C-alpha positions as CSV (number, residue, x, y, z in Angstrom):
1,M,170.9,-3.9,138.8
2,K,173.9,-3.6,141.1
3,L,175.4,-6.8,139.7
4,L,175.1,-5.5,136.1
5,A,176.8,-2.2,137.1
6,T,179.6,-4.2,138.9
7,V,180.2,-6.4,135.8
8,I,180.3,-3.4,133.5
9,L,182.6,-1.5,135.8
10,G,184.9,-4.6,136.0
11,I,185.0,-4.9,132.2
12,I,185.8,-1.2,131.8
13,T,188.5,-1.5,134.4
14,L,190.1,-4.5,132.6
15,V,190.0,-2.7,129.3
16,V,191.7,0.3,130.9
17,F,194.4,-2.1,132.3
18,G,194.9,-3.5,128.8
19,F,195.4,-0.1,127.3
20,L,197.8,0.8,130.1
21,G,199.8,-2.3,129.3
22,I,199.9,-1.3,125.6
23,G,201.0,2.2,126.5
24,I,203.7,1.1,128.9
25,F,205.2,-1.8,127.0
26,S,205.1,-0.2,123.6
27,R,207.6,2.3,124.8
28,F,210.3,-0.3,125.4
29,K,212.2,-1.1,122.2
30,N,213.0,-4.7,123.2
31,A,209.5,-5.5,124.5
32,K,208.4,-7.3,121.3
33,K,211.4,-9.6,121.7
34,Y,210.5,-10.6,125.3
35,I,206.8,-10.2,125.6
36,N,205.4,-13.0,123.3
37,K,203.1,-16.0,123.4
38,K,205.6,-18.4,124.9
39,N,206.6,-16.1,127.8
40,S,203.0,-15.1,128.4
41,I,202.0,-18.7,128.8
42,I,205.0,-19.4,131.1
43,F,204.2,-16.4,133.3
44,C,200.5,-17.4,133.4
45,I,201.4,-21.0,134.5
46,V,203.8,-19.7,137.2
47,Y,201.2,-17.2,138.4
48,G,198.5,-19.9,138.5
49,I,200.7,-22.3,140.5
50,G,201.5,-19.5,142.9
51,I,197.8,-18.8,143.4
52,V,197.1,-22.5,144.0
53,L,199.9,-22.8,146.6
54,A,199.3,-19.5,148.4
55,D,195.5,-19.6,148.2
56,Q,194.0,-20.3,151.6
57,E,190.6,-18.6,151.3
58,R,189.5,-19.4,147.8
59,K,188.8,-22.7,146.1
60,G,192.3,-23.4,144.7
61,I,192.5,-24.5,141.1
62,S,189.2,-23.0,140.0
63,S,190.3,-19.6,141.4
64,A,193.6,-19.9,139.6
65,M,192.0,-20.7,136.3
66,G,189.7,-17.7,136.7
67,F,192.7,-15.4,137.4
68,M,194.5,-16.8,134.4
69,I,191.7,-16.6,131.9
70,L,190.5,-13.1,132.8
71,P,193.5,-11.3,131.4
72,Y,193.2,-13.1,128.1
73,L,189.6,-12.0,127.8
74,A,190.6,-8.5,128.8
75,A,193.4,-8.5,126.1
76,I,191.0,-9.8,123.4
77,L,188.5,-7.1,124.3
78,T,191.1,-4.4,124.4
79,I,192.6,-5.3,121.0
80,S,189.2,-5.7,119.4
81,I,188.3,-2.2,120.5
82,K,191.6,-0.8,119.4
83,T,191.5,-2.5,115.9
84,K,187.7,-2.1,115.5
85,F,187.2,-5.9,115.5
86,K,189.5,-6.5,112.5
87,K,192.6,-8.1,114.0
88,F,192.9,-9.8,117.4
89,F,196.3,-11.5,117.9
90,N,199.2,-9.2,117.1
91,D,202.2,-8.0,119.1
92,E,200.0,-5.5,121.1
93,F,197.8,-8.4,122.3
94,Y,200.5,-9.6,124.5
95,F,201.2,-6.1,125.8
96,A,197.5,-5.8,126.7
97,F,197.5,-9.3,128.3
98,L,200.6,-8.5,130.4
99,G,199.2,-5.1,131.4
100,A,195.9,-6.6,132.4
101,L,197.6,-9.4,134.3
102,I,200.0,-7.2,136.2
103,F,197.4,-4.6,137.2
104,T,194.9,-7.3,138.2
105,I,197.6,-8.8,140.5
106,I,198.3,-5.3,142.0
107,V,194.6,-4.6,142.5
108,T,193.6,-8.0,144.0
109,N,196.5,-8.1,146.5
């Protein structure tokens, strides 16, 4: 029962992080120009390499893959809630992804 509650709380937290990312990055007028698919992938790869190189306690590449995939899942869930499961990949998807990634980095460090 505790595991289920922890998973549900984690999912809710990630969705909140996604909505925070949408709220923050949609206020910048040049955000659509710089926050896109290519830059998100580059940021994710750099972050993953940083985790692998700096990670002493965890398992290395598997931990990095988990930390890179989790924000994508959070962004998909956030956008699907916002658009009521009609449209997934739009400009706000990358805002939600970056918000989930940044706030996850802040919380885990």
